[in-house]
C-alpha positions as CSV (number, residue, x, y, z in Angstrom):
1,M,37.2,33.9,33.1
2,S,37.3,31.0,30.6
3,Q,35.9,33.1,27.9
4,R,38.5,35.8,28.6
5,N,41.3,33.3,28.4
6,G,39.8,31.8,25.2
7,G,39.7,35.2,23.6
8,R,43.2,35.9,24.6
9,V,44.5,32.6,23.1
10,F,42.5,33.2,19.9
11,G,44.0,36.7,19.6
12,M,47.5,35.5,20.1
13,A,47.0,32.8,17.4
14,L,45.7,35.4,15.0
15,L,48.7,37.7,15.6
16,T,51.1,34.8,15.1
17,A,49.3,33.9,11.8
18,Q,49.6,37.4,10.6
19,D,53.3,37.7,11.5
20,N,54.1,34.3,9.9
21,P,51.9,33.9,6.8
22,P,51.8,30.4,5.4
23,L,54.2,29.7,2.5
24,A,52.5,29.6,-0.9
25,A,52.5,26.2,-2.4
26,K,54.8,26.0,-5.4
27,P,53.2,25.2,-8.7
28,R,53.9,21.6,-9.8
29,G,55.5,22.9,-13.0
30,L,58.2,24.8,-11.0
31,R,59.4,21.9,-8.9
32,P,63.1,21.3,-9.2
33,V,64.1,18.3,-11.2
34,N,66.5,15.8,-9.6
35,F,68.8,15.0,-12.5
36,A,70.8,12.6,-10.4
37,L,67.9,10.1,-10.5
38,T,67.7,10.2,-14.3
39,L,71.5,10.1,-14.8
40,P,71.7,6.2,-15.2
41,A,68.9,6.2,-17.8
42,L,70.6,9.1,-19.7
43,L,73.9,7.3,-19.7
44,L,72.3,4.2,-20.9
45,L,70.6,6.1,-23.7
46,V,73.9,7.9,-24.7
47,V,76.0,4.7,-24.7
48,F,73.6,2.3,-26.4
49,F,71.7,4.6,-28.7
50,I,73.2,8.1,-29.4
51,L,76.8,7.0,-29.8
52,P,76.0,4.1,-32.2
53,V,73.8,6.4,-34.3
54,L,76.6,9.0,-34.4
55,S,79.1,6.3,-35.3
56,L,76.9,5.1,-38.2
57,L,76.4,8.7,-39.3
58,L,80.1,9.3,-39.4
59,R,80.7,6.1,-41.3
60,S,78.0,6.8,-43.8
61,V,79.6,10.2,-44.8
62,L,83.3,9.2,-44.4
63,E,83.5,5.6,-45.9
64,P,84.8,4.8,-48.4
65,A,85.3,8.5,-49.3
66,P,84.1,11.7,-47.5
67,G,80.8,13.1,-48.9
68,L,77.2,12.1,-49.5
69,G,78.1,9.5,-52.1
70,N,76.5,6.6,-50.2
71,Y,73.2,8.4,-49.9
72,A,73.3,9.3,-53.6
73,A,74.0,5.7,-54.5
74,L,71.3,4.4,-52.2
75,L,68.5,6.8,-53.2
76,G,69.5,6.9,-56.9
77,S,69.3,3.1,-57.5
78,T,66.0,1.6,-58.6
79,T,67.0,-1.7,-56.9
80,Y,67.5,-0.1,-53.5
81,L,64.4,2.0,-53.9
82,K,62.4,-1.2,-54.6
83,I,63.8,-2.7,-51.4
84,F,62.6,0.4,-49.5
85,L,59.2,0.2,-51.1
86,N,58.9,-3.5,-50.4
87,T,59.9,-2.9,-46.7
88,F,57.0,-0.4,-46.2
89,V,54.5,-2.5,-48.2
90,V,55.3,-5.6,-46.1
91,S,55.2,-3.6,-42.9
92,A,51.8,-2.0,-43.8
93,L,50.4,-5.4,-44.8
94,V,51.5,-7.1,-41.6
95,T,50.1,-4.2,-39.6
96,A,46.7,-4.4,-41.4
97,V,46.4,-8.2,-41.0
98,T,47.6,-8.1,-37.4
99,L,45.0,-5.4,-36.6
100,A,42.2,-7.3,-38.3
101,I,43.0,-10.5,-36.3
102,G,44.0,-8.8,-33.0
103,F,40.9,-6.6,-32.6
104,P,38.4,-9.6,-32.3
105,V,40.9,-11.4,-30.0
106,A,41.2,-8.4,-27.7
107,W,37.5,-8.0,-27.6
108,A,37.0,-11.6,-26.8
109,L,39.5,-11.4,-24.0
110,A,37.7,-8.4,-22.6
111,I,34.3,-10.1,-22.4
112,M,35.2,-13.7,-21.6
113,P,35.3,-15.0,-18.0
114,S,38.5,-14.2,-16.1
115,R,39.6,-17.9,-15.8
116,L,39.4,-18.4,-19.5
117,S,41.0,-15.1,-20.3
118,S,43.9,-15.9,-18.0
119,I,44.5,-19.1,-20.0
120,V,44.5,-17.3,-23.3
121,F,46.8,-14.7,-21.8
122,A,49.2,-17.4,-20.7
123,I,49.2,-18.8,-24.3
124,L,50.0,-15.3,-25.6
125,L,52.8,-14.8,-23.2
126,L,54.3,-18.2,-23.9
127,S,54.3,-17.4,-27.6
128,M,56.2,-14.2,-26.8
129,W,58.7,-15.9,-24.6
130,T,59.5,-18.7,-27.1
131,N,62.7,-18.1,-29.0
132,L,62.1,-16.1,-32.2
133,L,64.3,-18.4,-34.4
134,T,62.5,-21.5,-33.1
135,R,59.1,-20.0,-34.0
136,T,60.3,-19.0,-37.5
137,Y,61.7,-22.5,-38.2
138,A,58.4,-24.0,-37.0
139,W,56.6,-21.9,-39.6
140,M,59.0,-23.1,-42.3
141,V,58.1,-26.6,-41.5
142,L,54.4,-25.9,-41.5
143,L,54.3,-23.8,-44.7
144,Q,56.6,-25.9,-46.9
145,R,55.1,-27.9,-49.9
146,T,55.1,-31.1,-47.8
147,G,54.1,-29.3,-44.6
148,V,51.1,-29.9,-42.4
149,I,49.1,-27.0,-43.9
150,N,49.4,-28.2,-47.6
151,K,48.7,-31.8,-46.6
152,A,45.6,-30.8,-44.7
153,L,44.3,-28.7,-47.5
154,M,44.9,-31.5,-50.0
155,G,43.4,-34.0,-47.7
156,M,40.2,-32.0,-47.5
157,G,40.1,-31.7,-51.2
158,L,40.4,-27.9,-51.3
159,I,43.5,-27.9,-53.4
160,S,44.9,-30.4,-55.9
161,E,48.6,-29.4,-55.6
162,P,50.6,-27.8,-52.8
163,L,50.5,-24.0,-52.5
164,P,53.7,-21.9,-52.5
165,L,53.5,-20.6,-49.0
166,V,57.2,-20.1,-48.2
167,N,60.0,-18.1,-49.8
168,N,57.5,-15.4,-50.9
169,L,55.4,-12.6,-49.5
170,T,52.8,-15.0,-48.2
171,G,55.2,-16.7,-45.9
172,V,56.7,-13.5,-44.6
173,T,53.2,-12.1,-43.9
174,I,52.1,-15.2,-42.0
175,G,55.2,-15.5,-40.0
176,M,55.5,-11.8,-39.0
177,T,51.7,-11.6,-38.3
178,Y,52.0,-14.5,-35.8
179,I,55.0,-12.8,-34.1
180,M,53.4,-9.3,-34.0
181,L,50.0,-10.4,-32.7
182,P,50.7,-10.0,-29.0
183,F,52.0,-6.5,-29.5
184,I,48.7,-5.3,-30.8
185,I,46.4,-7.5,-28.7
186,L,47.7,-6.2,-25.3
187,P,47.3,-2.4,-26.0
188,L,43.8,-3.1,-27.5
189,Y,42.8,-5.2,-24.6
190,G,43.8,-2.5,-22.1
191,V,41.7,0.1,-23.9
192,I,38.7,-2.1,-24.5
193,R,38.6,-3.1,-20.8
194,K,38.2,0.6,-19.9
195,I,35.1,1.0,-22.0
196,D,31.9,0.9,-19.9
197,P,29.6,-1.8,-21.1
198,A,26.7,0.5,-20.3
199,I,27.7,2.6,-23.4
200,L,27.0,-0.3,-25.7
201,Q,23.8,-1.1,-23.8
202,A,22.7,2.5,-24.3
203,A,23.4,2.2,-28.0
204,A,21.3,-0.9,-28.3
205,L,18.5,0.8,-26.3
206,C,18.6,3.7,-28.8
207,G,18.0,1.3,-31.7
208,A,21.6,0.7,-32.9
209,T,22.2,-2.7,-34.5
210,R,25.3,-4.8,-33.6
211,W,27.1,-3.5,-36.6
212,Q,26.3,0.1,-35.8
213,A,27.4,-0.4,-32.2
214,L,30.6,-1.9,-33.4
215,T,31.5,0.7,-36.1
216,R,30.1,3.9,-34.4
217,V,30.7,3.2,-30.7
218,L,33.2,0.4,-30.0
219,I,35.8,1.1,-32.7
220,P,35.9,4.9,-32.2
221,L,36.4,4.3,-28.4
222,A,39.1,1.7,-29.1
223,T,41.0,3.9,-31.6
224,P,43.8,4.9,-29.1
225,G,44.7,1.3,-28.6
226,M,44.5,0.6,-32.3
227,V,46.7,3.5,-33.1
228,S,49.4,2.7,-30.5
229,G,49.4,-1.0,-31.3
230,A,49.5,-0.4,-35.1
231,L,52.4,2.1,-34.7
232,M,54.3,-0.4,-32.6
233,V,53.8,-3.2,-35.0
234,F,54.6,-1.1,-38.1
235,V,57.8,0.3,-36.6
236,M,59.0,-3.1,-35.4
237,S,58.2,-4.7,-38.8
238,L,60.4,-2.1,-40.6
239,G,63.5,-3.4,-38.9
240,Y,62.7,-7.1,-38.8
241,F,65.4,-9.4,-40.1
242,V,65.1,-13.1,-39.1
243,T,61.6,-13.9,-40.3
244,P,61.9,-12.2,-43.7
245,S,65.3,-13.7,-44.4
246,L,64.0,-17.3,-43.6
247,L,60.5,-17.2,-44.9
248,G,61.0,-14.7,-47.8
249,G,62.8,-14.8,-51.0
250,T,65.3,-12.6,-52.9
251,A,62.3,-10.8,-54.6
252,N,60.9,-9.8,-51.2
253,M,64.1,-8.6,-49.6
254,M,63.6,-6.0,-46.8
255,L,65.8,-3.2,-45.7
256,A,67.2,-5.0,-42.6
257,E,68.4,-7.8,-44.9
258,L,70.0,-5.3,-47.2
259,I,71.8,-3.7,-44.3
260,A,73.1,-7.1,-43.1
261,Q,74.3,-7.8,-46.6
262,F,76.2,-4.6,-46.8
263,V,77.9,-5.1,-43.4
264,Q,78.4,-8.9,-43.4
265,S,78.9,-9.9,-47.0
266,L,80.2,-6.7,-48.7
267,V,81.9,-5.2,-45.6
268,N,80.6,-1.8,-46.8
269,W,79.9,0.0,-43.6
270,G,79.3,3.3,-45.4
271,M,76.3,2.0,-47.4
272,G,75.1,0.0,-44.4
273,G,75.2,3.1,-42.2
274,A,73.4,5.2,-44.9
275,A,70.6,2.6,-45.2
276,A,70.2,2.4,-41.5
277,L,70.0,6.1,-41.0
278,V,67.5,6.6,-43.8
279,L,65.3,3.9,-42.2
280,L,65.7,5.7,-38.8
281,V,64.8,9.1,-40.3
282,V,61.7,7.7,-42.0
283,T,60.6,5.9,-38.9
284,L,61.0,9.0,-36.7
285,T,59.1,11.0,-39.3
286,L,56.2,8.6,-39.3
287,Y,56.2,8.6,-35.5
288,A,56.1,12.5,-35.4
289,I,53.2,12.5,-37.9
290,Q,51.4,10.0,-35.7
291,L,51.9,12.2,-32.6
292,K,50.8,15.3,-34.6
293,L,47.5,13.6,-35.7
294,F,46.6,11.8,-32.5
295,G,48.7,13.2,-29.7
296,T,50.2,11.3,-26.8
297,A,47.0,11.5,-24.6
298,R,44.8,9.8,-27.2
299,M,47.4,7.2,-28.0
300,E,47.7,6.3,-24.4
301,G,43.9,6.0,-24.1
302,R,43.4,9.0,-21.7
C-alpha cells in the first residue's frame, strides 16, 4: 500500500512539473537596470562636471569674439607651446621619480611585519591628510639657500656653497614627488600583496638570481599596479597648481598656472577656457591610449 501511495505521489509531482515548467533564469546581461539608483550620481556628474566643461567650451569659442581665435592664438604661439611642453615634461619626470621611489616602498610594506607596516601606513595617510599648502611651504623652508638641506650638505663637506633647490625644476620635482608618492604606493601595495611568495621561491629554485627574479617575475606581475599608479600620478600632475607656483619659477611655468593667469590677472576667460579644454582633451586621449594598450582588467590587477 505504501509503495502504491508513493508511486501515486511521484506521478502527481511529475505531472505538475510538466504542466508548470520552471522559469528559465535570465542572463545576467539582460537584467533591467534601475536608473533611479544612479540618478543622484548622474545629477552630480552633470552639475559639477558636464555643465562647467560646456560653459568653458562656449566661452572659449565666444569670448572675446565668436570663432576659434583663442585656439589659434594658443597653439600658434611658441611661448604657450613651451608651457605645454614643460607641463608634460614635469609630469613625466615626477611620474618616473615617484615610481622609482614608490616601488621599493610598496615592496617593503608588503613583506614587513604587520605591526611595522601599519605604522608606515599611518605615516603615509597623515602626509595625505596634511594641508597641501602647509606641506608646500615646509618644502620651501627646507629647500631654500639657508634651509636645513643646504646647511646639512655644507656641514658634511659635500658642497662648498648652497645649491639652488627652489624656484626651479628641481624644487618642483621634489615637492610634487613627495605629494604624489602615496598615490602610487597604495595601488602598488595592493597588487604586490596579491602575488604569491611561492612564485618567487620557485624562481629561486629554478636558478634565478635576485635581479632576475625582480625583473622577470616581480615587476611583470606588478605591472597593473605600476600602470594604474603612474597614470593617476601623471594625470594629477598635469593639472597641479599650488606646488609649481610656489616652488617653481617663471621659466618652469605649467599649464595650470597659465590658466590661472588668464582668468585672474588678465580676466581672459576665452583663452583660459581654451587652455583648459586642450589640457582636458590631451588627458582623455592619453587615458584612452592607456586603456587600449593595457585594458581595464589589467590595470585593476585582475
